[in-house]
C-alpha positions in Angstrom: -13.6 -6.4 12.6 -17.1 -5.1 11.7 -15.7 -1.8 10.4 -13.1 -3.7 8.3 -15.9 -5.8 6.8 -18.0 -2.7 6.0 -15.0 -1.0 4.4 -14.4 -4.1 2.2 -18.0 -4.1 1.1 -18.0 -0.4 0.2 -14.7 -0.9 -1.7 -16.2 -3.8 -3.6 -19.2 -1.7 -4.5 -17.0 1.1 -5.7 -14.9 -1.3 -7.8 -18.0 -2.9 -9.4 -19.5 0.5 -10.1 -16.3 1.8 -11.6 -16.0 -1.2 -13.9 -19.6 -0.9 -15.1 -19.2 2.8 -15.7 -15.9 2.3 -17.5 -17.4 -0.4 -19.7 -20.4 1.8 -20.5 -18.3 4.7 -21.5 -16.0 2.5 -23.5 -18.9 1.0 -25.4 -20.3 4.4 -26.3 -17.0 5.8 -27.4 -16.2 2.7 -29.4 -19.6 2.9 -31.2 -19.2 6.7 -31.8 -15.7 6.2 -33.2 -16.9 3.4 -35.4 -19.8 5.4 -36.6 -17.6 8.3 -37.5 -15.0 6.1 -39.2 -17.4 3.7 -41.0 -20.1 6.2 -41.8 -18.2 7.5 -44.8 -16.4 5.1 -47.1 -14.6 6.3 -50.2 -15.4 4.4 -53.3 -12.6 3.5 -55.7 -9.6 1.3 -55.9 -8.3 2.6 -52.6 -11.0 2.9 -49.9 -8.7 4.9 -47.6 -10.4 8.3 -46.8 -7.0 10.1 -46.8 -6.5 9.0 -50.4 -9.6 10.9 -51.5 -10.1 8.7 -54.6 -11.6 10.6 -57.6 -13.7 8.6 -60.1 -14.1 10.0 -63.6 -17.5 9.7 -65.3 -15.8 8.1 -68.3 -14.3 5.4 -66.0 -17.1 4.5 -63.6 -15.1 1.5 -62.3 -18.1 -0.9 -62.6 -20.7 1.5 -61.2 -23.9 2.1 -63.2 -23.6 5.3 -65.3 -27.0 6.5 -64.2 -25.7 7.4 -60.7 -23.6 10.2 -62.1 -25.5 13.5 -62.3 -24.5 17.2 -62.5 -26.0 18.0 -59.0 -25.1 16.5 -55.7 -27.6 13.9 -54.8 -27.9 10.3 -53.6 -28.9 7.1 -55.3 -29.6 3.6 -53.9 -27.0 1.0 -55.0 -27.3 -2.6 -53.7 -29.0 -1.4 -50.5 -26.3 1.3 -49.8 -26.7 5.0 -50.2 -24.2 6.6 -52.6 -23.6 10.4 -52.5 -22.4 11.9 -55.8 -20.6 15.2 -55.7 -19.2 16.8 -58.9 -15.7 18.2 -58.7 -13.9 20.7 -61.0 -12.6 19.1 -64.2 -15.6 16.9 -64.7 -14.6 14.4 -62.0 -16.9 13.0 -59.3 -16.3 12.4 -55.6 -18.2 9.4 -54.4 -19.0 8.4 -50.8 -21.1 5.6 -49.4 -23.0 5.2 -46.2 -23.7 1.7 -44.9 -27.1 0.8 -43.3 -27.4 1.4 -39.5 -27.8 -2.3 -38.8 -24.4 -2.9 -40.4 -22.9 -0.2 -38.2 -24.4 -1.6 -35.0 -23.3 -5.2 -35.8 -19.8 -4.1 -36.8 -19.4 -1.8 -33.8 -20.4 -4.6 -31.4 -17.9 -7.0 -33.1 -15.2 -4.4 -32.8 -16.1 -3.5 -29.2 -16.1 -7.1 -27.8 -12.3 -7.6 -27.9 -11.8 -4.2 -26.3 -14.3 -5.0 -23.5 -12.6 -8.4 -22.9 -9.2 -6.7 -22.7 -10.5 -4.1 -20.3 -12.2 -6.8 -18.1 -8.9 -8.8 -18.1 -7.0 -5.7 -17.0 -9.5 -4.9 -14.3 -9.3 -8.5 -12.9 -5.5 -8.5 -13.1 -5.4 -5.1 -11.3 -7.8 -6.4 -8.6 -5.6 -9.5 -8.0 -2.5 -7.4 -7.9 -4.1 -5.1 -5.4 -5.2 -8.1 -3.3 -1.7 -9.6 -3.5 -0.1 -6.4 -2.3 -2.5 -6.2 0.7 -1.8 -9.9 1.5 2.0 -9.3 1.3 1.7 -6.2 3.6 -0.3 -8.2 6.1 2.3 -11.1 6.0 5.1 -8.5 6.5 3.3 -7.0 9.4 2.8 -10.4 11.0 6.5 -11.1 10.6 7.8 -7.7 11.7 5.6 -7.0 14.6 4.7 -8.8 17.8 1.0 -9.7 17.6 0.3 -8.8 21.3 2.1 -5.5 21.8 2.4 -4.4 18.2 6.0 -3.5 18.6 8.9 -4.8 16.5 10.0 -8.3 16.9 13.6 -8.3 18.1 15.0 -9.6 14.8 13.8 -6.5 12.9 14.5 -4.2 15.9 18.1 -5.6 15.9 18.5 -4.7 12.2 17.4 -1.1 12.8 19.6 -0.8 15.9 22.6 -2.1 13.9 22.0 0.6 11.2 21.5 3.3 13.8 24.7 2.3 15.7 26.7 2.7 12.4 25.1 6.1 11.9 25.9 7.3 15.4 29.5 6.0 15.2 30.0 7.8 11.9 28.8 11.1 13.3 30.5 10.4 16.7 27.2 10.4 18.6 26.3 8.4 21.8 24.0 5.4 21.7 22.4 3.7 24.7 20.2 0.7 25.4 17.5 0.0 27.9 16.4 -3.5 28.8 13.1 -3.7 30.5 11.4 -6.6 32.4 7.9 -6.4 33.8 7.9 -7.3 37.5 5.9 -10.4 38.4 4.3 -10.6 34.9 4.6 -14.4 35.0 2.7 -14.4 38.4 0.0 -12.2 36.9 -0.3 -14.6 33.9 -0.5 -17.7 36.2 -3.0 -16.2 38.7 -5.3 -14.1 36.5 -4.9 -15.9 33.1 -3.2 -15.2 29.8 -5.5 -12.3 29.0 -4.3 -10.5 32.1 -0.7 -11.2 31.2 -1.2 -9.8 27.7 -2.9 -6.7 29.2 0.1 -6.1 31.3 2.4 -6.4 28.3 0.2 -4.0 26.3 0.2 -1.5 29.1 4.0 -1.6 29.3 4.4 -1.3 25.5 2.0 1.7 25.4 3.8 3.4 28.3 7.1 3.1 26.5 5.7 4.5 23.3 4.4 7.5 25.2 7.9 8.3 26.5 10.4 7.5 23.8 11.0 9.6 20.6 10.1 8.6 17.0 13.8 8.0 16.3 14.1 5.6 19.2 13.8 1.8 18.5 11.6 -0.4 20.5 11.5 -4.2 20.2 10.2 -7.1 22.2 13.2 -9.1 23.4 11.2 -12.2 24.3 9.0 -13.1 27.2 8.3 -10.0 29.3 11.5 -8.2 28.2 11.7 -5.2 25.9 14.8 -3.5 24.4 15.0 0.2 23.6 17.7 1.7 21.4 18.3 5.4 22.2 20.4 7.1 19.5 22.2 10.4 20.4 21.7 9.6 24.1 24.4 9.1 26.7 24.0 6.9 29.8 22.7 9.8 32.0 20.0 10.6 29.4 19.1 6.9 29.2 18.6 6.7 33.0 16.3 9.7 32.8 14.2 8.1 30.1 14.1 4.8 32.0 13.0 6.6 35.2 10.2 8.3 33.3 9.0 5.0 31.9 9.1 3.4 35.4 7.1 6.1 37.1 4.5 6.3 34.3 4.0 2.6 34.2 3.6 2.4 38.0 0.5 4.6 37.5 -1.2 2.2 35.2 -4.2 0.3 36.6 -5.5 -3.0 35.4 -9.1 -3.1 34.2 -10.1 -6.6 35.4 -8.0 -7.4 38.5 -6.4 -5.8 41.5 -2.7 -5.6 41.2 0.0 -2.9 41.0 2.2 -2.7 37.9 6.0 -2.1 38.1 9.0 -2.6 35.8 12.7 -3.0 36.3 15.1 -1.4 33.8 18.8 -1.8 33.1 20.8 0.8 31.1 24.1 0.7 29.3 25.9 3.1 26.9 27.7 1.8 23.8 31.4 2.2 24.2 34.1 2.4 21.6 34.7 -0.8 19.5 31.9 -2.6 21.4 29.4 -4.8 19.7 25.8 -3.8 20.4 25.1 -7.3 21.7 27.8 -6.8 24.3 26.1 -3.5 25.3 22.7 -5.2 25.6 24.4 -7.8 27.8 25.7 -5.1 30.1 22.2 -3.5 30.2 20.8 -7.0 31.0 23.3 -7.4 33.9 22.2 -4.0 35.2 18.6 -5.2 34.9 19.4 -8.2 37.1 20.9 -5.9 39.7 17.7 -3.9 39.7 15.7 -7.0 40.2 17.9 -8.3 43.0 17.7 -4.9 44.6 14.0 -5.1 45.0 12.5 -4.5 41.6 10.6 -1.4 40.4 13.9 0.5 39.9 16.5 1.6 37.4 20.1 0.4 37.3 23.0 1.5 35.1 25.9 -0.5 33.8 28.8 -0.5 36.1 31.1 0.3 33.2 29.4 3.7 32.8 27.7 4.5 36.1 25.2 7.3 35.9 25.5 10.4 37.9 22.9 10.4 40.7 
């Protein structure tokens, strides 16, 4: 939790620093652009620089005649500086530079809307980012069991259904394991809920260390887990179940003295069978393992594994 808080603070600092830097760069660029665009204004009927308005000395367009000379120079006119450049044919090219104070004031006025727009985009982006993080957390809370961090059965069932369709299309086997921790309820009642959660976490971690990435693990409710094993026949499922059973038996609690064990039932999906029926057969095999003394693996009677 402390690490997450530090990461959030660092991220907030980076965001604020980035916003300040972006606003500073934007302000400088906006002022520079305004300076370049407003520095030179063409006099005449059309102030567009691309028009390059030419003013004839005989038609000064309201300007005092004394500003026109034979050599390029500048004259003051109503507080502005006017540059006069003679052109071929006796015409003149006039440009005007506004005072710096006017530039600064106009640049600020032009920059404010841009800054407001940028700040709005930054705030909008921040809230979109926060919304996505919140949505991901909500999805994680819905999809995953909060104790063991494995899929809840609803989502595991959806993935198993898709994988079963894939395996049937390519004529591959598919098997299920149903696991139940031995005496987990007794552990919970005698050593507390924390001890019961610890046993569930140990079992979930043990399963993850054995199964493949393509395999599907979900919490079936209570102390039960279901594992979907694509491209695995019943004999292969029994091998996987036995590895889980042996590895979990070696786990040792950290706060109390008890030995862990798990009972597992196995079943292979047969032709035209619904996956729920296969899970039921694996569950019946699990009950046989429990009745047989626990801490053992049992296979469905419909597809008995070779010893």
